[in-house]
N, CA, C and O of each residue as an XYZ file, in Angstrom:
384
protein
N       0.847     -1.179      0.000
C       0.000      0.000      0.000
C       0.889      1.237      0.000
O       1.952      1.244      0.621
N       0.453      2.276     -0.694
C       1.244      3.496     -0.774
C       1.521      4.068      0.613
O       0.629      4.140      1.459
N       2.778      4.476      0.832
C       3.184      5.034      2.113
C       3.739      4.018      3.092
O       4.221      4.390      4.161
N       3.679      2.720      2.740
C       4.229      1.685      3.614
C       5.750      1.751      3.618
O       6.371      2.076      2.606
N       6.329      1.445      4.742
C       7.781      1.430      4.875
C       8.361      0.165      4.272
O       7.888     -0.941      4.538
N       9.405      0.343      3.445
C      10.133     -0.791      2.887
C      11.427     -1.026      3.652
O      12.052     -2.078      3.513
N      11.828     -0.057      4.455
C      13.052     -0.170      5.235
C      13.517      1.205      5.688
O      13.049      2.230      5.192
N      14.443      1.211      6.636
C      14.919      2.475      7.193
C      16.311      2.297      7.787
O      16.605      1.289      8.430
N      17.153      3.283      7.561
C      18.467      3.360      8.200
C      18.436      4.581      9.098
O      18.184      5.689      8.625
N      18.688      4.399     10.378
C      18.607      5.510     11.329
C      19.847      5.554     12.196
O      20.326      4.528     12.680
N      20.363      6.772     12.384
C      21.498      6.935     13.289
C      20.979      7.223     14.694
O      19.980      7.920     14.870
N      21.670      6.679     15.681
C      21.305      6.889     17.080
C      22.566      7.275     17.829
O      23.635      6.710     17.600
N      22.434      8.232     18.715
C      23.584      8.671     19.492
C      23.139      9.134     20.865
O      21.981      8.960     21.247
N      24.062      9.722     21.600
C      23.784     10.196     22.950
C      24.135     11.671     23.046
O      25.166     12.102     22.530
N      23.278     12.448     23.706
C      23.573     13.860     23.893
C      24.529     14.045     25.074
O      24.972     13.070     25.680
N      24.839     15.297     25.392
C      25.825     15.596     26.434
C      25.428     15.058     27.807
O      26.297     14.768     28.628
N      24.121     14.920     28.068
C      23.683     14.401     29.364
C      23.551     12.875     29.369
O      23.126     12.292     30.367
N      23.915     12.229     28.255
C      23.888     10.781     28.200
C      22.568     10.176     27.771
O      22.399      8.958     27.830
N      21.620     11.012     27.337
C      20.320     10.517     26.892
C      20.407     10.077     25.438
O      20.936     10.805     24.598
N      19.888      8.885     25.136
C      19.904      8.394     23.762
C      18.942      9.205     22.905
O      17.804      9.450     23.305
N      19.405      9.626     21.714
C      18.599     10.426     20.793
C      18.685      9.832     19.393
O      19.709      9.272     19.003
N      17.599      9.962     18.650
C      17.579      9.539     17.253
C      18.109     10.685     16.404
O      17.736     11.842     16.597
N      18.978     10.350     15.467
C      19.550     11.368     14.578
C      18.922     11.301     13.200
O      17.711     11.125     13.065
N      19.740     11.440     12.195
C      19.282     11.428     10.804
C      18.860     10.029     10.381
O      19.253      9.035     10.991
N      18.042      9.970      9.313
C      17.638      8.671      8.790
C      17.360      8.742      7.299
O      17.117      9.811      6.741
N      17.401      7.590      6.678
C      17.009      7.419      5.282
C      15.871      6.409      5.290
O      16.014      5.307      5.819
N      14.740      6.787      4.701
C      13.570      5.916      4.688
C      13.224      5.527      3.253
O      13.257      6.358      2.345
N      12.896      4.261      3.066
C      12.464      3.735      1.779
C      10.966      3.459      1.903
O      10.549      2.647      2.729
N      10.156      4.134      1.079
C       8.710      4.126      1.250
C       8.033      3.782     -0.071
O       8.461      4.256     -1.123
N       6.975      2.957     -0.031
C       6.236      2.648     -1.259
C       5.545      3.903     -1.768
O       5.069      4.737     -0.999
N       5.508      4.006     -3.091
C       4.924      5.187     -3.734
C       3.970      4.757     -4.838
O       3.931      5.369     -5.905
N       3.206      3.709     -4.582
C       2.256      3.207     -5.558
C       2.870      2.134     -6.436
O       4.077      1.898     -6.389
N       2.038      1.486     -7.237
C       2.494      0.431     -8.140
C       2.980      1.027     -9.449
O       2.375      1.956     -9.985
N       4.074      0.486     -9.957
C       4.628      0.914    -11.240
C       4.725     -0.330    -12.105
O       5.623     -1.149    -11.914
N       3.803     -0.481    -13.060
C       3.797     -1.688    -13.889
C       3.634     -2.911    -13.009
O       2.705     -2.988    -12.205
N       4.548     -3.877    -13.165
C       4.470     -5.095    -12.359
C       5.327     -4.998    -11.106
O       5.409     -5.954    -10.335
N       5.969     -3.845    -10.895
C       6.832     -3.665     -9.726
C       6.179     -2.811     -8.667
O       4.994     -2.488     -8.745
N       6.967     -2.452     -7.679
C       6.503     -1.585     -6.601
C       7.286     -0.282     -6.695
O       8.512     -0.279     -6.583
N       6.583      0.812     -6.899
C       7.234      2.117     -6.923
C       7.671      2.488     -5.518
O       6.987      2.183     -4.541
N       8.801      3.141     -5.427
C       9.246      3.568     -4.099
C       9.957      4.904     -4.189
O      10.511      5.270     -5.225
N       9.928      5.614     -3.087
C      10.652      6.876     -2.978
C      11.645      6.745     -1.841
O      11.497      5.886     -0.971
N      12.657      7.598     -1.850
C      13.662      7.617     -0.798
C      13.560      8.970     -0.102
O      13.606     10.013     -0.753
N      13.422      8.949      1.215
C      13.293     10.173      2.006
C      14.503     10.312      2.923
O      14.903      9.357      3.590
N      15.079     11.505      2.949
C      16.210     11.810      3.822
C      15.715     12.734      4.936
O      15.196     13.819      4.675
N      15.884     12.289      6.171
C      15.416     13.038      7.342
C      16.617     13.493      8.160
O      17.602     12.765      8.286
N      16.532     14.707      8.721
C      17.614     15.229      9.550
C      17.097     15.596     10.929
O      15.921     15.909     11.115
N      17.995     15.548     11.875
C      17.700     15.997     13.226
C      18.399     17.345     13.363
O      19.626     17.408     13.435
N      17.622     18.417     13.400
C      18.207     19.749     13.297
C      18.308     20.506     14.610
O      18.964     21.546     14.666
N      17.690     20.024     15.645
C      17.674     20.767     16.898
C      18.189     19.909     18.049
O      17.856     18.729     18.160
N      18.986     20.507     18.880
C      19.509     19.785     20.044
C      18.405     19.472     21.047
O      18.550     18.554     21.854
N      17.304     20.223     21.009
C      16.228     20.013     21.977
C      15.053     19.239     21.414
O      14.209     18.768     22.175
N      14.978     19.094     20.092
C      13.834     18.429     19.474
C      14.099     16.945     19.274
O      15.199     16.550     18.889
N      13.098     16.133     19.535
C      13.175     14.697     19.271
C      12.483     14.345     17.959
O      12.335     13.167     17.634
N      12.061     15.352     17.207
C      11.297     15.120     15.992
C      12.165     15.415     14.771
O      12.444     16.578     14.478
N      12.599     14.365     14.050
C      13.368     14.595     12.823
C      12.510     15.316     11.778
O      11.283     15.222     11.800
N      13.166     16.031     10.867
C      12.463     16.759      9.820
C      12.886     16.228      8.457
O      14.068     15.971      8.228
N      11.920     16.063      7.547
C      12.244     15.604      6.206
C      13.016     16.695      5.478
O      12.576     17.843      5.433
N      14.168     16.341      4.907
C      15.023     17.308      4.230
C      14.938     17.189      2.710
O      14.999     18.196      2.004
N      14.799     15.968      2.205
C      14.866     15.744      0.763
C      14.170     14.438      0.429
O      14.254     13.467      1.181
N      13.478     14.419     -0.710
C      12.842     13.201     -1.211
C      13.252     12.995     -2.662
O      13.328     13.951     -3.434
N      13.516     11.750     -3.028
C      13.684     11.377     -4.428
C      12.504     10.472     -4.738
O      12.372      9.394     -4.158
N      11.629     10.918     -5.672
C      10.411     10.145     -5.926
C      10.587      9.168     -7.081
O      11.680      9.042     -7.633
N       9.514      8.480     -7.443
C       9.572      7.447     -8.478
C       9.893      8.020     -9.854
O      10.372      7.296    -10.727
N       9.637      9.309    -10.059
C       9.971      9.973    -11.325
C      11.389     10.534    -11.316
O      11.795     11.236    -12.242
N      12.145     10.214    -10.251
C      13.527     10.659    -10.071
C      13.635     12.173     -9.905
O      14.651     12.772    -10.257
N      12.587     12.785     -9.370
C      12.609     14.207     -9.039
C      13.191     14.378     -7.646
O      12.902     13.590     -6.746
N      14.011     15.409     -7.467
C      14.489     15.792     -6.143
C      13.502     16.810     -5.580
O      13.234     17.833     -6.211
N      12.966     16.534     -4.406
C      12.004     17.426     -3.777
C      12.632     17.926     -2.485
O      12.773     17.172     -1.523
N      13.011     19.211     -2.466
C      13.650     19.807     -1.301
C      12.602     20.214     -0.277
O      11.538     20.716     -0.637
N      12.898     20.000      0.980
C      12.049     20.535      2.037
C      12.279     22.041      2.066
O      13.397     22.510      1.852
N      11.244     22.776      2.323
C      11.360     24.225      2.329
C      11.818     24.768      3.671
O      11.713     24.105      4.703
N      12.326     25.984      3.629
C      12.732     26.696      4.834
C      12.230     28.120      4.705
O      12.384     28.735      3.650
N      11.633     28.654      5.758
C      11.110     30.018      5.686
C      12.177     31.068      5.987
O      11.935     32.260      5.802
N      13.331     30.647      6.439
C      14.430     31.588      6.676
C      15.729     30.971      6.164
O      15.844     29.754      6.022
N      16.695     31.829      5.894
C      17.957     31.365      5.316
C      18.781     30.593      6.336
O      19.001     31.075      7.448
N      19.239     29.398      5.969
C      20.161     28.662      6.845
C      21.566     29.250      6.709
O      21.782     30.158      5.906
N      22.491     28.753      7.465
C      23.876     29.201      7.347
C      24.386     28.840      5.956
O      24.308     27.684      5.541
N      24.904     29.826      5.245
C      25.380     29.601      3.873
C      26.667     28.784      3.880
O      27.549     28.991      4.713
N      26.755     27.848      2.930
C      27.976     27.077      2.716
C      28.219     27.006      1.214
O      27.274     26.987      0.426
N      29.474     26.968      0.826
C      29.821     26.873     -0.583
C      29.253     25.579     -1.162
O      29.476     24.497     -0.618
N      28.524     25.697     -2.257
C      27.925     24.535     -2.898
C      26.606     24.103     -2.287
O      25.981     23.160     -2.774
N      26.169     24.775     -1.225
C      24.905     24.430     -0.585
C      23.715     24.962     -1.370
O      23.863     25.858     -2.201
N      22.544     24.414     -1.108
C      21.329     24.829     -1.802
C      20.140     24.638     -0.883
O      20.062     23.651     -0.151
N      19.204     25.596     -0.923
C      17.972     25.419     -0.150
C      16.820     26.107     -0.859
O      17.032     26.968     -1.713
N      15.589     25.722     -0.501
C      14.378     26.309     -1.069
C      13.717     27.166     -0.011
O      13.393     26.678      1.072
N      13.512     28.457     -0.315
C      12.874     29.380      0.606
C      11.380     29.410      0.311
O      10.960     29.812     -0.774
N      10.573     28.976      1.296
C       9.124     28.898      1.099
C       8.464     30.273      1.082
O       7.396     30.432      0.491
N       9.075     31.264      1.716
C       8.505     32.608      1.726
C       8.633     33.257      0.355
O       7.669     33.822     -0.162
N       9.835     33.174     -0.238
C      10.091     33.788     -1.543
C       9.773     32.867     -2.716
O       9.766     33.304     -3.866
N       9.508     31.582     -2.426
C       9.292     30.582     -3.490
C      10.484     30.578     -4.441
O      10.313     30.643     -5.658
N      11.692     30.503     -3.883
C      12.906     30.554     -4.695
C      13.991     29.653     -4.125
O      14.045     29.402     -2.921
N      14.860     29.167     -5.024
C      16.030     28.405     -4.624
C      17.200     29.360     -4.445
O      17.313     30.366     -5.145
N      18.065     29.030     -3.498
C      19.283     29.815     -3.264
C      20.465     28.845     -3.261
O      20.384     27.749     -2.706
N      21.562     29.269     -3.891
C      22.761     28.442     -3.990
C      23.916     29.202     -3.380
O      24.097     30.389     -3.652
N      24.708     28.519     -2.548
C      25.898     29.129     -1.953
C      27.066     28.992     -2.913
O      27.348     27.903     -3.414
N      27.743     30.104     -3.163
C      28.915     30.089     -4.065
C      30.143     30.600     -3.360
O      31.218     30.660     -3.958
């Protein structure tokens, strides 16, 4: 069924106080049937906050091989070669 998990790789670590926390993950998810096979997408999730236990989806590669960037309403720290999608301006920004 669409949205079912096909597998997941998740990093786990410990914060400064010794509490176990879930970090980034890669999820393989069904994305409907494609011919006689099973369509799937790959989702990349990041853990962006030291206080949050809720990972955020950063990027998806769908069955059509499209890269779907998660949006950000404010500019992240710029890095050379970096790229992000600003949801307020509806624009991509590239670090050079």
